[in-house]
Structures are given as structure tokens and as C-alpha cells.
C-alpha positions, 0 to 999 in steps of 0.5 A: 301441625298435628292437633288433638282435642281431649275427651272428658275424663272417665271415672275409674274404679277405686282401688282396693287394698288388701286388709287383714286384722292379723299380723304381717302377711307374707307372699304365701298368705301366712300370718308371720307374726306367729312365727316370731317366737320360734327361736324363743320357743325352741330355747324354752323346749331345750331348757324344759328338756334339761329340767326333766333330768331333775325329774328323772333323778327325783323319781329314781331317788323316790323309788329308793327312799319310798319303802323307808317312808311307808310307800313300798309301792314306789319301788320298782314302780317309780324306777320304771317311770324314771327310765321311761321319762329318761328315754322319751327325754332323750328322744325330745332332745334328739328331735330338738337338736337334729330335726327341729331347729330354731328356724323351724316353723312355729307350728312344728315347735308348738306341736312338739311342746304339746307332745312334751306336755302330754307325755309329762302329764301321763308320767305325773299321773302314773307317779301320783297313782303309785304315791297315794292317789289324791293324797300324793305329795306329787300333785303340786307338780301338776300345777307347776307343770301347767304353769311352765306349759302356759309360758310355752303354749298358746292359751287355748291349747293350755285350757284344753290341756288343763281340762284334760289334766283335771279330767284325768285326775278325777278319773284316776281317783274315781277308778281307785275308789271303785277298786278298778285300780289299786289304792296305794298309801301315801307318805303320811300312811293310810289311804284317802277317803272319798271326802278328802279326794273330792276336796283334793280334786276341787283344789286341783281344778281350781289351782290348775285353771287359776295358774293357767289364767294368771300365768297367761295374763302375765306372759301374754303381755310380754308376748305382745311386747315381744311382737311389737319390739320385733316389728319395730326392730324389723322396721328399723333394720329395713330403714337402715338398709334403705338408708345405706342403699341410698348412701351407696347410690348417692356416693356412686352417683357423685363419683360418676358425676364427678368423672363425667364433669372432670373429663370435659373440664380438663379438655377445656382447661388444656385448650385455654392454657394453649391459647394463654401460653401463646402456642396458637393465635385465637384468630388463626384457623387452628385457634378457631378450631380449638375454640369451637371444640372448647365451645362444644365441650362447654355445651356438653357440660351444660347438657350434663348439668341441665340433665342432672338438675332435671333428675334432681328436680324429679326426685326431690321436688315432687311435692312442689311439682306443677301438677295439672288436671286433664292432661292429654297424652295425644297432644303431648305426643303431637307437639313432640312430633312437630318439634322433632320433625326437622331433626328426623328429616335431617337424619332421613327418618320417617316419623309415623304417628299412630296416636291420632285416631286411636282414642284420646288418653287424658290423665286426671293428674300429670306434670306436663313438662316432665312427660314432655321431657320423657317422651321427647327423650324416647323419640329423640333417641329413636331418631338419633340411633336409627341406622345410617340412611334412615328408617322409620320411627313409629309412636303408637297409643292404646287406651282403655278405661284404666291406662294409656300405653305409649309405644315408641319403636325404631329400626335402629342399632338396638341395645346389646343383651345384658344392658337393657336394664343398665341403660336406665342407670345414670351415665350408662350408654351402650358401646354401640350408642357411643360409637354411633353418636359421641354426644350424649349424657347417659341421663335421658333414660334415667330421667324418663323412667323417673318421670314415668314412675312419678306418674305411677306408671312403668317403662319397659324396654325390648331391644335386639342389637342391629334390629331395633328398640321398642320402649313401652310406657304405661300410665294410669289415667285416674291416679291421684298423686299421693302428695296431692291426696295427703291431708 
């Protein structure tokens, strides 16, 4: 009998998760929260471009009506401005419809929004210049324009644009009063004085920054709620998709289970009916063979039911699982070797233990019955599917400070390509496995993977048909189960 002694536990380093104070971070490391507004910003930019046609019409109308109200400078000046606004507006519409779609990166759309703001402000100040400077009736449109921009662009950029707009206005008025630029009369007639221009500039600065602040105060709340709503919607969609996947898997699981149970039950019913109808005497040789076959079918059914219960227990009963401290993987493997020795001898298979002198693997927390079931299934399959005439099944163990790695390798019939993942699904058996051994539920590997996953580990299978199979199980040594660490 093989016996091993556990070694004292070795403390592992505490795991560190990635922390961020921003929104959801994708695999590319970018904050995806800022991209939530792409669709909304694209729609607003298109709306803004359509609104700009009203400005074109207004400028053209002012160019025609200006001389009649005492502003001869508006014609043809504002007509030229109207033409320029129409041209660059067509360019923005083309950009938004054919180059920057709703799914474009938020940064690209934001750049387009800032570019529109800058060109519009330039056109506005040219219009202000030709309609009376600081006495121009067009000045309120600068404030209106800043309010629209604040809805589309983040606060910092809008404050920079507000500074630029106020500086441009002050510079324009200074140049006009210094005589560098021609001073044109307003619709009220005459030209403004230095005092009135100073007052107009101060009012413009106050209104521009006040509007940006107030508009941002209102829209920022809606943007925050928009982000929250998007995150909630995304989480609900993810939960719904996961639930649908679970329901589909459950439905598939029930269909397969019913099919696996129906076949032996049908055979059992037929056999019993033959005996009840008197076609065979239960005491005769033929009757006894029929009863033996029925008993074998019942054993197969019990094996399926037991495996199904074991799988259900692992999937649904983790909170109530009998977690134990300081569980020795070496001892579990040694006990399984003792239990499988007779089966291996009958199959002519040599069991090679390579987990005795390789170091002791002690799990801080584990469910021993589940690990026994998993490793016993892997070792039993390695013996069961060895080639006729015997072979070698080797079980190795490697240990480091963080994990234990168990490798079960055989020289058996192997698994065909394309089925290496499928064999971990419920009731899936490779065709050559069915041919080599008729008995089998197709649940063993599913249960083994479930048991390993419950311990925070992973299981990897490598196989070549006709050559053999190697299954590698990696288990963390110092993992604390979530159900035990939760308050």
C-alpha cells in the first residue's frame, strides 16, 4: 500500500486584481464608457448640420435686406459668408454620412464637433464684423452657439472654446477701434463707442461662460444617467443571454438524459414482457441469460443516475460541499492506485506512480470526495482504454509554490481529432471508445472538469488516435473558495 505524509502549508502571495477609477476597461485597455455617446453625438452633429442651413438662409436674407435697413456692408459680404457656410456644411454632411458613422470612435466624432464649432464661430465673428461689431445684432447667436456646443462636447473643451471666442471678440473690437479693421454701422445706425464696446464685451464674456456652466450642469446629469442606464442595460442583456444559454443547455441536457435512459429502459421492459408472456422460462438457460442481460441494463441505468446526481451535486451544491483543510493530493493519488491495482492487473496494464518523491502537494482547501472522483475517473479511463494486450499508465505530479500539476498519460487508443473538447460534454463518447468498451455513461470527463473547476483549476487534454492520451490537471494550492470567503 502506498502512503504519503502531507507537508506544512506554504503561504502564497495574495492575488491582486486590476483596479481602475474609470469606466469599464476592455481588452485594449481603453475606457469604453466614453464611447457610450457615439450614436448620440453622431445624431446631434447631423441635426446641427441641418440646422446650419437655416443660418445659410438667414445670412442670404440679411445680405439682401441689409442695405434697406442702413447696413450697406452686408451686401455682398454676408452673401459670401453664406456661400462659404453652405460649402463647409456640405463637407461636414458628407463626412458624417460617408466617413464617420454612428459606430465610429467617440474621439473622431468629438474632433468633428470641435471643428464644426470653430468654423461656425469664425463665420459668426466675420458676420459680427460686417453688421456693426460690438453693436451687432448677431452677437447673441454666439451665446446660443456655445449652448449647443456644450450639449455635444465635454466641459473642458467647451471652456477652452469659450476663452477663444471671448478673446476673438475682444480682439475684433480692439482692432476695429484702433482702425486696423473698418468699423461698419449697425442696424440702429452709427458706430459704437469704446464704452459701449467694453460693456458689450463684458456682457458677452459673462453670458458665454454662464451659458456654458449652466448648460453643462444640466447636461452632465443626463450624461451620467445615460452611462448608468447603458451599463444597467448591458448587464441586463448579458444576464438575459446567460439565462438563455443556461436554458438551452438545460433543455439539451434533459433531451440527452432522457434519450440515454430510454434506451436501456426499453430493453428492460421488452425483456420483462417476454418473461411475463411466457415465451421463456425464467429458470431455463435462455431465461437466465435474458435476466442477466436485464440486470446489466439496470446496472448501466444506475451508473447513469449516479453520475447525473454527482454532476448535479457539484454544480448546485458548492456552498454545502464538505470543504476540508490541508488536503494531500499525493495521498489521494496513492489511494486511487491501491483501488485500481486489481483492475489494471486484469487489463494487463502497468501503473507507474511518479508522485511519491516529487514533493508533497497540499491544498489549503479541497473537497476530497470530488477530487477522488475526478482523478479516479481519469486513471480508470486510462486503464480502460489501453490497447489490447496492456500498456503503461503513468501518473506524475509537479509542485511549485503556487500550484500542483497532475499528469495522467496512457498509451491507449487515443481520441480522434475534433473531439478533444466534445468529450468533456455530457454523454459524449468517442466512436473508438464505444467500440473498445460498450459500457460507459459519457459523464466521467464532465464530472472531472466540474470538480477541477470547483477548485479553481483547469484540465487540459492532449491526444492522438492510436497513440495515447495525456490529461493535465492544474490546481492552485492556496485558493480560498468564494463560498467560504464570502461574509
